[in-house]
CHARMM internal coordinates of N, CA and C (Angstrom, degrees):
IC EDIT
DIST 1 N 1 CA 1.4562
DIST 1 CA 1 C 1.5255
ANGL 1 N 1 CA 1 C 107.17
DIST 1 C 2 N 1.3363
ANGL 1 CA 1 C 2 N 115.89
DIHE 1 N 1 CA 1 C 2 N 129.67
DIST 2 N 2 CA 1.5043
ANGL 1 C 2 N 2 CA 120.17
DIHE 1 CA 1 C 2 N 2 CA -176.40
DIST 2 CA 2 C 1.5742
ANGL 2 N 2 CA 2 C 104.51
DIHE 1 C 2 N 2 CA 2 C -75.79
DIST 2 C 3 N 1.2869
ANGL 2 CA 2 C 3 N 112.06
DIHE 2 N 2 CA 2 C 3 N 131.87
DIST 3 N 3 CA 1.4372
ANGL 2 C 3 N 3 CA 122.37
DIHE 2 CA 2 C 3 N 3 CA 179.91
DIST 3 CA 3 C 1.5512
ANGL 3 N 3 CA 3 C 109.28
DIHE 2 C 3 N 3 CA 3 C -66.33
DIST 3 C 4 N 1.3181
ANGL 3 CA 3 C 4 N 119.77
DIHE 3 N 3 CA 3 C 4 N -41.44
DIST 4 N 4 CA 1.4212
ANGL 3 C 4 N 4 CA 122.53
DIHE 3 CA 3 C 4 N 4 CA -177.33
DIST 4 CA 4 C 1.5757
ANGL 4 N 4 CA 4 C 110.28
DIHE 3 C 4 N 4 CA 4 C -63.90
DIST 4 C 5 N 1.3223
ANGL 4 CA 4 C 5 N 119.82
DIHE 4 N 4 CA 4 C 5 N -39.78
DIST 5 N 5 CA 1.4061
ANGL 4 C 5 N 5 CA 123.70
DIHE 4 CA 4 C 5 N 5 CA 179.67
DIST 5 CA 5 C 1.5928
ANGL 5 N 5 CA 5 C 109.76
DIHE 4 C 5 N 5 CA 5 C -66.56
DIST 5 C 6 N 1.3904
ANGL 5 CA 5 C 6 N 116.76
DIHE 5 N 5 CA 5 C 6 N -40.54
DIST 6 N 6 CA 1.3515
ANGL 5 C 6 N 6 CA 123.87
DIHE 5 CA 5 C 6 N 6 CA -178.56
DIST 6 CA 6 C 1.6220
ANGL 6 N 6 CA 6 C 109.62
DIHE 5 C 6 N 6 CA 6 C -62.63
DIST 6 C 7 N 1.3367
ANGL 6 CA 6 C 7 N 115.55
DIHE 6 N 6 CA 6 C 7 N -44.92
DIST 7 N 7 CA 1.3925
ANGL 6 C 7 N 7 CA 117.21
DIHE 6 CA 6 C 7 N 7 CA -178.80
DIST 7 CA 7 C 1.6076
ANGL 7 N 7 CA 7 C 112.67
DIHE 6 C 7 N 7 CA 7 C -69.02
DIST 7 C 8 N 1.3050
ANGL 7 CA 7 C 8 N 115.11
DIHE 7 N 7 CA 7 C 8 N -35.72
DIST 8 N 8 CA 1.4796
ANGL 7 C 8 N 8 CA 118.87
DIHE 7 CA 7 C 8 N 8 CA 174.10
DIST 8 CA 8 C 1.5182
ANGL 8 N 8 CA 8 C 113.10
DIHE 7 C 8 N 8 CA 8 C -63.32
DIST 8 C 9 N 1.3084
ANGL 8 CA 8 C 9 N 114.80
DIHE 8 N 8 CA 8 C 9 N -40.54
DIST 9 N 9 CA 1.4660
ANGL 8 C 9 N 9 CA 121.24
DIHE 8 CA 8 C 9 N 9 CA -176.76
DIST 9 CA 9 C 1.4928
ANGL 9 N 9 CA 9 C 106.84
DIHE 8 C 9 N 9 CA 9 C -69.24
DIST 9 C 10 N 1.3761
ANGL 9 CA 9 C 10 N 119.20
DIHE 9 N 9 CA 9 C 10 N -35.64
DIST 10 N 10 CA 1.5011
ANGL 9 C 10 N 10 CA 122.17
DIHE 9 CA 9 C 10 N 10 CA -176.70
DIST 10 CA 10 C 1.5018
ANGL 10 N 10 CA 10 C 104.74
DIHE 9 C 10 N 10 CA 10 C -69.78
DIST 10 C 11 N 1.1894
ANGL 10 CA 10 C 11 N 126.92
DIHE 10 N 10 CA 10 C 11 N -19.21
DIST 11 N 11 CA 1.4406
ANGL 10 C 11 N 11 CA 126.58
DIHE 10 CA 10 C 11 N 11 CA 174.85
DIST 11 CA 11 C 1.5600
ANGL 11 N 11 CA 11 C 113.68
DIHE 10 C 11 N 11 CA 11 C -74.39
DIST 11 C 12 N 1.2342
ANGL 11 CA 11 C 12 N 112.48
DIHE 11 N 11 CA 11 C 12 N -24.95
DIST 12 N 12 CA 1.4970
ANGL 11 C 12 N 12 CA 123.02
DIHE 11 CA 11 C 12 N 12 CA -176.56
DIST 12 CA 12 C 1.5318
ANGL 12 N 12 CA 12 C 108.48
DIHE 11 C 12 N 12 CA 12 C -92.18
DIST 12 C 13 N 1.3484
ANGL 12 CA 12 C 13 N 117.94
DIHE 12 N 12 CA 12 C 13 N -50.99
DIST 13 N 13 CA 1.3979
ANGL 12 C 13 N 13 CA 122.36
DIHE 12 CA 12 C 13 N 13 CA 178.30
DIST 13 CA 13 C 1.6278
ANGL 13 N 13 CA 13 C 106.48
DIHE 12 C 13 N 13 CA 13 C -114.36
DIST 13 C 14 N 1.1988
ANGL 13 CA 13 C 14 N 112.00
DIHE 13 N 13 CA 13 C 14 N 95.77
DIST 14 N 14 CA 1.5607
ANGL 13 C 14 N 14 CA 116.27
DIHE 13 CA 13 C 14 N 14 CA -167.12
DIST 14 CA 14 C 1.5659
ANGL 14 N 14 CA 14 C 112.65
DIHE 13 C 14 N 14 CA 14 C -76.69
DIST 14 C 15 N 1.3111
ANGL 14 CA 14 C 15 N 121.02
DIHE 14 N 14 CA 14 C 15 N -24.21
DIST 15 N 15 CA 1.4491
ANGL 14 C 15 N 15 CA 122.83
DIHE 14 CA 14 C 15 N 15 CA 171.45
DIST 15 CA 15 C 1.5338
ANGL 15 N 15 CA 15 C 113.49
DIHE 14 C 15 N 15 CA 15 C -76.08
DIST 15 C 16 N 1.2945
ANGL 15 CA 15 C 16 N 116.79
DIHE 15 N 15 CA 15 C 16 N 110.74
DIST 16 N 16 CA 1.4527
ANGL 15 C 16 N 16 CA 118.95
DIHE 15 CA 15 C 16 N 16 CA -176.75
DIST 16 CA 16 C 1.5662
ANGL 16 N 16 CA 16 C 112.49
DIHE 15 C 16 N 16 CA 16 C -59.59
DIST 16 C 17 N 1.3070
ANGL 16 CA 16 C 17 N 121.03
DIHE 16 N 16 CA 16 C 17 N -33.35
DIST 17 N 17 CA 1.4760
ANGL 16 C 17 N 17 CA 117.91
DIHE 16 CA 16 C 17 N 17 CA 175.22
DIST 17 CA 17 C 1.4714
ANGL 17 N 17 CA 17 C 111.33
DIHE 16 C 17 N 17 CA 17 C -66.31
DIST 17 C 18 N 1.2289
ANGL 17 CA 17 C 18 N 123.15
DIHE 17 N 17 CA 17 C 18 N -38.89
DIST 18 N 18 CA 1.3582
ANGL 17 C 18 N 18 CA 125.80
DIHE 17 CA 17 C 18 N 18 CA -178.38
DIST 18 CA 18 C 1.5934
ANGL 18 N 18 CA 18 C 110.89
DIHE 17 C 18 N 18 CA 18 C -66.50
DIST 18 C 19 N 1.3306
ANGL 18 CA 18 C 19 N 112.74
DIHE 18 N 18 CA 18 C 19 N -44.57
DIST 19 N 19 CA 1.4406
ANGL 18 C 19 N 19 CA 121.10
DIHE 18 CA 18 C 19 N 19 CA -179.57
DIST 19 CA 19 C 1.5369
ANGL 19 N 19 CA 19 C 106.17
DIHE 18 C 19 N 19 CA 19 C -59.50
DIST 19 C 20 N 1.4097
ANGL 19 CA 19 C 20 N 118.77
DIHE 19 N 19 CA 19 C 20 N -49.19
DIST 20 N 20 CA 1.4076
ANGL 19 C 20 N 20 CA 119.83
DIHE 19 CA 19 C 20 N 20 CA -177.28
DIST 20 CA 20 C 1.5599
ANGL 20 N 20 CA 20 C 110.43
DIHE 19 C 20 N 20 CA 20 C -61.70
DIST 20 C 21 N 1.2931
ANGL 20 CA 20 C 21 N 120.43
DIHE 20 N 20 CA 20 C 21 N -35.42
DIST 21 N 21 CA 1.4108
ANGL 20 C 21 N 21 CA 122.99
DIHE 20 CA 20 C 21 N 21 CA -179.70
DIST 21 CA 21 C 1.5201
ANGL 21 N 21 CA 21 C 111.75
DIHE 20 C 21 N 21 CA 21 C -66.34
DIST 21 C 22 N 1.3797
ANGL 21 CA 21 C 22 N 112.69
DIHE 21 N 21 CA 21 C 22 N -50.33
DIST 22 N 22 CA 1.4827
ANGL 21 C 22 N 22 CA 119.55
DIHE 21 CA 21 C 22 N 22 CA -179.91
DIST 22 CA 22 C 1.5767
ANGL 22 N 22 CA 22 C 110.84
DIHE 21 C 22 N 22 CA 22 C -57.88
DIST 22 C 23 N 1.2459
ANGL 22 CA 22 C 23 N 112.98
DIHE 22 N 22 CA 22 C 23 N -49.78
DIST 23 N 23 CA 1.5202
ANGL 22 C 23 N 23 CA 117.41
DIHE 22 CA 22 C 23 N 23 CA -179.70
DIST 23 CA 23 C 1.5393
ANGL 23 N 23 CA 23 C 112.59
DIHE 22 C 23 N 23 CA 23 C -65.47
DIST 23 C 24 N 1.3347
ANGL 23 CA 23 C 24 N 117.70
DIHE 23 N 23 CA 23 C 24 N -42.39
DIST 24 N 24 CA 1.5352
ANGL 23 C 24 N 24 CA 114.29
DIHE 23 CA 23 C 24 N 24 CA 177.59
DIST 24 CA 24 C 1.4571
ANGL 24 N 24 CA 24 C 113.87
DIHE 23 C 24 N 24 CA 24 C -66.21
DIST 24 C 25 N 1.3335
ANGL 24 CA 24 C 25 N 118.32
DIHE 24 N 24 CA 24 C 25 N -38.20
DIST 25 N 25 CA 1.4922
ANGL 24 C 25 N 25 CA 120.02
DIHE 24 CA 24 C 25 N 25 CA 176.42
DIST 25 CA 25 C 1.4585
ANGL 25 N 25 CA 25 C 109.88
DIHE 24 C 25 N 25 CA 25 C -63.52
DIST 25 C 26 N 1.2613
ANGL 25 CA 25 C 26 N 120.17
DIHE 25 N 25 CA 25 C 26 N -42.10
DIST 26 N 26 CA 1.5135
ANGL 25 C 26 N 26 CA 121.48
DIHE 25 CA 25 C 26 N 26 CA 179.40
DIST 26 CA 26 C 1.5508
ANGL 26 N 26 CA 26 C 110.53
DIHE 25 C 26 N 26 CA 26 C -64.24
DIST 26 C 27 N 1.3703
ANGL 26 CA 26 C 27 N 113.88
DIHE 26 N 26 CA 26 C 27 N -41.67
DIST 27 N 27 CA 1.5587
ANGL 26 C 27 N 27 CA 117.22
DIHE 26 CA 26 C 27 N 27 CA -178.29
DIST 27 CA 27 C 1.5474
ANGL 27 N 27 CA 27 C 105.67
DIHE 26 C 27 N 27 CA 27 C -62.08
DIST 27 C 28 N 1.3722
ANGL 27 CA 27 C 28 N 117.21
DIHE 27 N 27 CA 27 C 28 N -39.65
DIST 28 N 28 CA 1.4886
ANGL 27 C 28 N 28 CA 115.07
DIHE 27 CA 27 C 28 N 28 CA 178.98
DIST 28 CA 28 C 1.5944
ANGL 28 N 28 CA 28 C 111.47
DIHE 27 C 28 N 28 CA 28 C -63.11
DIST 28 C 29 N 1.2740
ANGL 28 CA 28 C 29 N 114.83
DIHE 28 N 28 CA 28 C 29 N -40.09
DIST 29 N 29 CA 1.4432
ANGL 28 C 29 N 29 CA 118.14
DIHE 28 CA 28 C 29 N 29 CA -178.21
DIST 29 CA 29 C 1.5694
ANGL 29 N 29 CA 29 C 110.03
DIHE 28 C 29 N 29 CA 29 C -66.54
DIST 29 C 30 N 1.3054
ANGL 29 CA 29 C 30 N 117.03
DIHE 29 N 29 CA 29 C 30 N -39.64
DIST 30 N 30 CA 1.4814
ANGL 29 C 30 N 30 CA 120.94
DIHE 29 CA 29 C 30 N 30 CA 176.43
DIST 30 CA 30 C 1.4929
ANGL 30 N 30 CA 30 C 112.09
DIHE 29 C 30 N 30 CA 30 C -68.81
DIST 30 C 31 N 1.3079
ANGL 30 CA 30 C 31 N 118.90
DIHE 30 N 30 CA 30 C 31 N -33.48
DIST 31 N 31 CA 1.4196
ANGL 30 C 31 N 31 CA 124.62
DIHE 30 CA 30 C 31 N 31 CA 176.65
DIST 31 CA 31 C 1.4848
ANGL 31 N 31 CA 31 C 115.26
DIHE 30 C 31 N 31 CA 31 C -63.04
DIST 31 C 32 N 1.3824
ANGL 31 CA 31 C 32 N 115.60
DIHE 31 N 31 CA 31 C 32 N -36.15
DIST 32 N 32 CA 1.4159
ANGL 31 C 32 N 32 CA 126.05
DIHE 31 CA 31 C 32 N 32 CA -179.66
DIST 32 CA 32 C 1.5252
ANGL 32 N 32 CA 32 C 114.00
DIHE 31 C 32 N 32 CA 32 C -91.72
DIST 32 C 33 N 1.3559
ANGL 32 CA 32 C 33 N 117.57
DIHE 32 N 32 CA 32 C 33 N 9.26
DIST 33 N 33 CA 1.4062
ANGL 32 C 33 N 33 CA 117.54
DIHE 32 CA 32 C 33 N 33 CA 169.00
DIST 33 CA 33 C 1.5451
ANGL 33 N 33 CA 33 C 118.08
DIHE 32 C 33 N 33 CA 33 C 117.34
DIST 33 C 34 N 1.3379
ANGL 33 CA 33 C 34 N 114.45
DIHE 33 N 33 CA 33 C 34 N -4.42
DIST 34 N 34 CA 1.5184
ANGL 33 C 34 N 34 CA 117.49
DIHE 33 CA 33 C 34 N 34 CA -179.20
DIST 34 CA 34 C 1.5631
ANGL 34 N 34 CA 34 C 105.00
DIHE 33 C 34 N 34 CA 34 C -65.24
DIST 34 C 35 N 1.1562
ANGL 34 CA 34 C 35 N 118.33
DIHE 34 N 34 CA 34 C 35 N 150.02
DIST 35 N 35 CA 1.5099
ANGL 34 C 35 N 35 CA 124.17
DIHE 34 CA 34 C 35 N 35 CA 178.82
DIST 35 CA 35 C 1.4614
ANGL 35 N 35 CA 35 C 107.88
DIHE 34 C 35 N 35 CA 35 C -90.66
DIST 35 C 36 N 1.3830
ANGL 35 CA 35 C 36 N 116.88
DIHE 35 N 35 CA 35 C 36 N 145.17
DIST 36 N 36 CA 1.4211
ANGL 35 C 36 N 36 CA 119.59
DIHE 35 CA 35 C 36 N 36 CA 179.93
DIST 36 CA 36 C 1.5228
ANGL 36 N 36 CA 36 C 110.79
DIHE 35 C 36 N 36 CA 36 C -72.09
DIST 36 C 37 N 1.2745
ANGL 36 CA 36 C 37 N 120.49
DIHE 36 N 36 CA 36 C 37 N 149.13
DIST 37 N 37 CA 1.5066
ANGL 36 C 37 N 37 CA 126.22
DIHE 36 CA 36 C 37 N 37 CA 176.83
DIST 37 CA 37 C 1.5191
ANGL 37 N 37 CA 37 C 114.31
DIHE 36 C 37 N 37 CA 37 C -90.00
DIST 37 C 38 N 1.3011
ANGL 37 CA 37 C 38 N 116.28
DIHE 37 N 37 CA 37 C 38 N -4.12
DIST 38 N 38 CA 1.4930
ANGL 37 C 38 N 38 CA 123.17
DIHE 37 CA 37 C 38 N 38 CA 176.90
DIST 38 CA 38 C 1.4726
ANGL 38 N 38 CA 38 C 110.51
DIHE 37 C 38 N 38 CA 38 C -123.91
DIST 38 C 39 N 1.2768
ANGL 38 CA 38 C 39 N 115.01
DIHE 38 N 38 CA 38 C 39 N 156.17
DIST 39 N 39 CA 1.4675
ANGL 38 C 39 N 39 CA 120.72
DIHE 38 CA 38 C 39 N 39 CA 177.83
DIST 39 CA 39 C 1.5247
ANGL 39 N 39 CA 39 C 108.32
DIHE 38 C 39 N 39 CA 39 C -117.13
DIST 39 C 40 N 1.2665
ANGL 39 CA 39 C 40 N 114.06
DIHE 39 N 39 CA 39 C 40 N 146.61
DIST 40 N 40 CA 1.5305
ANGL 39 C 40 N 40 CA 120.11
DIHE 39 CA 39 C 40 N 40 CA 179.65
DIST 40 CA 40 C 1.5556
ANGL 40 N 40 CA 40 C 107.94
DIHE 39 C 40 N 40 CA 40 C -141.59
DIST 40 C 41 N 1.3178
ANGL 40 CA 40 C 41 N 114.27
DIHE 40 N 40 CA 40 C 41 N 145.57
DIST 41 N 41 CA 1.3892
ANGL 40 C 41 N 41 CA 118.16
DIHE 40 CA 40 C 41 N 41 CA -180.00
DIST 41 CA 41 C 1.5304
ANGL 41 N 41 CA 41 C 111.62
DIHE 40 C 41 N 41 CA 41 C -84.55
DIST 41 C 42 N 1.4024
ANGL 41 CA 41 C 42 N 117.73
DIHE 41 N 41 CA 41 C 42 N -13.89
DIST 42 N 42 CA 1.4061
ANGL 41 C 42 N 42 CA 120.36
DIHE 41 CA 41 C 42 N 42 CA 173.12
DIST 42 CA 42 C 1.4799
ANGL 42 N 42 CA 42 C 114.31
DIHE 41 C 42 N 42 CA 42 C -100.35
DIST 42 C 43 N 1.3330
ANGL 42 CA 42 C 43 N 119.22
DIHE 42 N 42 CA 42 C 43 N 165.24
DIST 43 N 43 CA 1.3761
ANGL 42 C 43 N 43 CA 122.48
DIHE 42 CA 42 C 43 N 43 CA 176.20
DIST 43 CA 43 C 1.5670
ANGL 43 N 43 CA 43 C 109.94
DIHE 42 C 43 N 43 CA 43 C -80.20
DIST 43 C 44 N 1.2984
ANGL 43 CA 43 C 44 N 118.17
DIHE 43 N 43 CA 43 C 44 N 117.01
DIST 44 N 44 CA 1.4416
ANGL 43 C 44 N 44 CA 120.92
DIHE 43 CA 43 C 44 N 44 CA -177.60
DIST 44 CA 44 C 1.5732
ANGL 44 N 44 CA 44 C 109.39
DIHE 43 C 44 N 44 CA 44 C -113.73
DIST 44 C 45 N 1.3976
ANGL 44 CA 44 C 45 N 110.63
DIHE 44 N 44 CA 44 C 45 N 151.90
DIST 45 N 45 CA 1.4817
ANGL 44 C 45 N 45 CA 117.11
DIHE 44 CA 44 C 45 N 45 CA 175.64
DIST 45 CA 45 C 1.5531
ANGL 45 N 45 CA 45 C 105.47
DIHE 44 C 45 N 45 CA 45 C -72.25
DIST 45 C 46 N 1.3060
ANGL 45 CA 45 C 46 N 115.78
DIHE 45 N 45 CA 45 C 46 N 167.67
DIST 46 N 46 CA 1.4899
ANGL 45 C 46 N 46 CA 120.35
DIHE 45 CA 45 C 46 N 46 CA 171.83
DIST 46 CA 46 C 1.4073
ANGL 46 N 46 CA 46 C 114.20
DIHE 45 C 46 N 46 CA 46 C -59.93
DIST 46 C 47 N 1.3310
ANGL 46 CA 46 C 47 N 121.31
DIHE 46 N 46 CA 46 C 47 N -39.93
DIST 47 N 47 CA 1.3768
ANGL 46 C 47 N 47 CA 127.27
DIHE 46 CA 46 C 47 N 47 CA 175.96
DIST 47 CA 47 C 1.5551
ANGL 47 N 47 CA 47 C 111.96
DIHE 46 C 47 N 47 CA 47 C -55.05
DIST 47 C 48 N 1.3385
ANGL 47 CA 47 C 48 N 112.12
DIHE 47 N 47 CA 47 C 48 N -51.55
DIST 48 N 48 CA 1.4954
ANGL 47 C 48 N 48 CA 119.55
DIHE 47 CA 47 C 48 N 48 CA -177.78
DIST 48 CA 48 C 1.5146
ANGL 48 N 48 CA 48 C 106.80
DIHE 47 C 48 N 48 CA 48 C -66.75
DIST 48 C 49 N 1.2677
ANGL 48 CA 48 C 49 N 126.57
DIHE 48 N 48 CA 48 C 49 N -35.44
DIST 49 N 49 CA 1.4833
ANGL 48 C 49 N 49 CA 123.84
DIHE 48 CA 48 C 49 N 49 CA -178.27
DIST 49 CA 49 C 1.6116
ANGL 49 N 49 CA 49 C 106.07
DIHE 48 C 49 N 49 CA 49 C -68.71
DIST 49 C 50 N 1.4091
ANGL 49 CA 49 C 50 N 115.72
DIHE 49 N 49 CA 49 C 50 N -39.29
DIST 50 N 50 CA 1.4442
ANGL 49 C 50 N 50 CA 117.69
DIHE 49 CA 49 C 50 N 50 CA 179.29
DIST 50 CA 50 C 1.5684
ANGL 50 N 50 CA 50 C 112.20
DIHE 49 C 50 N 50 CA 50 C -64.35
DIST 50 C 51 N 1.3346
ANGL 50 CA 50 C 51 N 112.84
DIHE 50 N 50 CA 50 C 51 N -39.25
DIST 51 N 51 CA 1.5378
ANGL 50 C 51 N 51 CA 119.69
DIHE 50 CA 50 C 51 N 51 CA 178.92
DIST 51 CA 51 C 1.5681
ANGL 51 N 51 CA 51 C 109.20
DIHE 50 C 51 N 51 CA 51 C -66.33
DIST 51 C 52 N 1.3450
ANGL 51 CA 51 C 52 N 115.13
DIHE 51 N 51 CA 51 C 52 N -39.82
DIST 52 N 52 CA 1.4223
ANGL 51 C 52 N 52 CA 118.69
DIHE 51 CA 51 C 52 N 52 CA -178.79
DIST 52 CA 52 C 1.5397
ANGL 52 N 52 CA 52 C 110.26
DIHE 51 C 52 N 52 CA 52 C -70.13
DIST 52 C 53 N 1.3664
ANGL 52 CA 52 C 53 N 117.56
DIHE 52 N 52 CA 52 C 53 N -31.00
DIST 53 N 53 CA 1.4118
ANGL 52 C 53 N 53 CA 119.08
DIHE 52 CA 52 C 53 N 53 CA 175.15
DIST 53 CA 53 C 1.5704
ANGL 53 N 53 CA 53 C 113.30
DIHE 52 C 53 N 53 CA 53 C -67.31
DIST 53 C 54 N 1.2613
ANGL 53 CA 53 C 54 N 113.20
DIHE 53 N 53 CA 53 C 54 N -36.20
DIST 54 N 54 CA 1.4263
ANGL 53 C 54 N 54 CA 119.51
DIHE 53 CA 53 C 54 N 54 CA 174.21
DIST 54 CA 54 C 1.5675
ANGL 54 N 54 CA 54 C 111.98
DIHE 53 C 54 N 54 CA 54 C -64.35
DIST 54 C 55 N 1.3094
ANGL 54 CA 54 C 55 N 116.62
DIHE 54 N 54 CA 54 C 55 N -42.39
DIST 55 N 55 CA 1.4546
ANGL 54 C 55 N 55 CA 125.00
DIHE 54 CA 54 C 55 N 55 CA -174.23
DIST 55 CA 55 C 1.5923
ANGL 55 N 55 CA 55 C 104.68
DIHE 54 C 55 N 55 CA 55 C -67.09
DIST 55 C 56 N 1.2872
ANGL 55 CA 55 C 56 N 118.44
DIHE 55 N 55 CA 55 C 56 N -42.26
DIST 56 N 56 CA 1.4268
ANGL 55 C 56 N 56 CA 127.65
DIHE 55 CA 55 C 56 N 56 CA -175.30
DIST 56 CA 56 C 1.5396
ANGL 56 N 56 CA 56 C 110.87
DIHE 55 C 56 N 56 CA 56 C -78.75
DIST 56 C 57 N 1.2929
ANGL 56 CA 56 C 57 N 117.56
DIHE 56 N 56 CA 56 C 57 N -8.58
DIST 57 N 57 CA 1.4871
ANGL 56 C 57 N 57 CA 120.67
DIHE 56 CA 56 C 57 N 57 CA 175.40
DIST 57 CA 57 C 1.5923
ANGL 57 N 57 CA 57 C 107.35
DIHE 56 C 57 N 57 CA 57 C 83.63
DIST 57 C 58 N 1.2300
ANGL 57 CA 57 C 58 N 121.20
DIHE 57 N 57 CA 57 C 58 N 18.32
DIST 58 N 58 CA 1.4829
ANGL 57 C 58 N 58 CA 124.69
DIHE 57 CA 57 C 58 N 58 CA -179.87
DIST 58 CA 58 C 1.4239
ANGL 58 N 58 CA 58 C 113.89
DIHE 57 C 58 N 58 CA 58 C -84.15
DIST 58 C 59 N 1.3884
ANGL 58 CA 58 C 59 N 120.29
DIHE 58 N 58 CA 58 C 59 N -17.32
DIST 59 N 59 CA 1.3950
ANGL 58 C 59 N 59 CA 122.14
DIHE 58 CA 58 C 59 N 59 CA 178.08
DIST 59 CA 59 C 1.4937
ANGL 59 N 59 CA 59 C 108.61
DIHE 58 C 59 N 59 CA 59 C -113.91
DIST 59 C 60 N 1.2582
ANGL 59 CA 59 C 60 N 116.47
DIHE 59 N 59 CA 59 C 60 N 136.06
DIST 60 N 60 CA 1.5421
ANGL 59 C 60 N 60 CA 121.36
DIHE 59 CA 59 C 60 N 60 CA 173.87
DIST 60 CA 60 C 1.3792
ANGL 60 N 60 CA 60 C 108.02
DIHE 59 C 60 N 60 CA 60 C -121.70
DIST 60 C 61 N 1.3677
ANGL 60 CA 60 C 61 N 118.09
DIHE 60 N 60 CA 60 C 61 N 157.06
DIST 61 N 61 CA 1.4360
ANGL 60 C 61 N 61 CA 120.66
DIHE 60 CA 60 C 61 N 61 CA 177.08
DIST 61 CA 61 C 1.5715
ANGL 61 N 61 CA 61 C 106.40
DIHE 60 C 61 N 61 CA 61 C -141.56
DIST 61 C 62 N 1.2614
ANGL 61 CA 61 C 62 N 117.66
DIHE 61 N 61 CA 61 C 62 N 158.40
DIST 62 N 62 CA 1.4175
ANGL 61 C 62 N 62 CA 125.94
DIHE 61 CA 61 C 62 N 62 CA 178.62
DIST 62 CA 62 C 1.4465
ANGL 62 N 62 CA 62 C 111.28
DIHE 61 C 62 N 62 CA 62 C -131.50
DIST 62 C 63 N 1.3789
ANGL 62 CA 62 C 63 N 119.87
DIHE 62 N 62 CA 62 C 63 N 131.83
DIST 63 N 63 CA 1.4191
ANGL 62 C 63 N 63 CA 122.87
DIHE 62 CA 62 C 63 N 63 CA 179.53
DIST 63 CA 63 C 1.4909
ANGL 63 N 63 CA 63 C 104.58
DIHE 62 C 63 N 63 CA 63 C -87.98
DIST 63 C 64 N 1.3791
ANGL 63 CA 63 C 64 N 110.74
DIHE 63 N 63 CA 63 C 64 N 139.69
DIST 64 N 64 CA 1.4587
ANGL 63 C 64 N 64 CA 119.14
DIHE 63 CA 63 C 64 N 64 CA 175.23
DIST 64 CA 64 C 1.5691
ANGL 64 N 64 CA 64 C 109.44
DIHE 63 C 64 N 64 CA 64 C -86.62
DIST 64 C 65 N 1.3135
ANGL 64 CA 64 C 65 N 114.26
DIHE 64 N 64 CA 64 C 65 N 127.00
DIST 65 N 65 CA 1.5025
ANGL 64 C 65 N 65 CA 118.24
DIHE 64 CA 64 C 65 N 65 CA 170.01
DIST 65 CA 65 C 1.4937
ANGL 65 N 65 CA 65 C 109.81
DIHE 64 C 65 N 65 CA 65 C -121.56
DIST 65 C 66 N 1.3167
ANGL 65 CA 65 C 66 N 117.13
DIHE 65 N 65 CA 65 C 66 N 127.88
DIST 66 N 66 CA 1.4149
ANGL 65 C 66 N 66 CA 119.59
DIHE 65 CA 65 C 66 N 66 CA 179.05
DIST 66 CA 66 C 1.5518
ANGL 66 N 66 CA 66 C 114.76
DIHE 65 C 66 N 66 CA 66 C -73.27
DIST 66 C 67 N 1.2438
ANGL 66 CA 66 C 67 N 116.61
DIHE 66 N 66 CA 66 C 67 N 129.09
DIST 67 N 67 CA 1.4674
ANGL 66 C 67 N 67 CA 120.42
DIHE 66 CA 66 C 67 N 67 CA 179.17
DIST 67 CA 67 C 1.4871
ANGL 67 N 67 CA 67 C 111.08
DIHE 66 C 67 N 67 CA 67 C -67.44
DIST 67 C 68 N 1.3560
ANGL 67 CA 67 C 68 N 116.67
DIHE 67 N 67 CA 67 C 68 N 165.12
DIST 68 N 68 CA 1.5125
ANGL 67 C 68 N 68 CA 116.51
DIHE 67 CA 67 C 68 N 68 CA 176.73
DIST 68 CA 68 C 1.4613
ANGL 68 N 68 CA 68 C 114.49
DIHE 67 C 68 N 68 CA 68 C -62.01
DIST 68 C 69 N 1.4188
ANGL 68 CA 68 C 69 N 114.72
DIHE 68 N 68 CA 68 C 69 N -32.94
DIST 69 N 69 CA 1.4497
ANGL 68 C 69 N 69 CA 118.72
DIHE 68 CA 68 C 69 N 69 CA 178.65
DIST 69 CA 69 C 1.4999
ANGL 69 N 69 CA 69 C 116.29
DIHE 68 C 69 N 69 CA 69 C -58.80
DIST 69 C 70 N 1.4010
ANGL 69 CA 69 C 70 N 112.21
DIHE 69 N 69 CA 69 C 70 N -38.76
DIST 70 N 70 CA 1.4433
ANGL 69 C 70 N 70 CA 122.26
DIHE 69 CA 69 C 70 N 70 CA -173.62
DIST 70 CA 70 C 1.5387
ANGL 70 N 70 CA 70 C 111.22
DIHE 69 C 70 N 70 CA 70 C -75.90
DIST 70 C 71 N 1.3320
ANGL 70 CA 70 C 71 N 120.37
DIHE 70 N 70 CA 70 C 71 N -26.03
DIST 71 N 71 CA 1.3989
ANGL 70 C 71 N 71 CA 123.67
DIHE 70 CA 70 C 71 N 71 CA -176.87
DIST 71 CA 71 C 1.4465
ANGL 71 N 71 CA 71 C 118.45
DIHE 70 C 71 N 71 CA 71 C -82.55
DIST 71 C 72 N 1.3798
ANGL 71 CA 71 C 72 N 115.71
DIHE 71 N 71 CA 71 C 72 N -13.96
DIST 72 N 72 CA 1.4860
ANGL 71 C 72 N 72 CA 120.50
DIHE 71 CA 71 C 72 N 72 CA 178.28
DIST 72 CA 72 C 1.5055
ANGL 72 N 72 CA 72 C 111.11
DIHE 71 C 72 N 72 CA 72 C -86.49
END
COOR INIT
IC SEED 1 N 1 CA 1 C
IC BUILD
């Protein structure tokens, strides 16, 4: 995993747990045949592709918050 990509992605998704979850889910998608949404002239690992997608704003995530009705 490229250190420079990781540092740039951490500026976008500051919570390390969320970043790990977003990247690992995307790596699984790429592993099972999803096409990357970014292009690179160099050969990148799946993890680096996922980080680059975060950096370029191609991956979005949404936090789940339980409403008051669901917690009762």
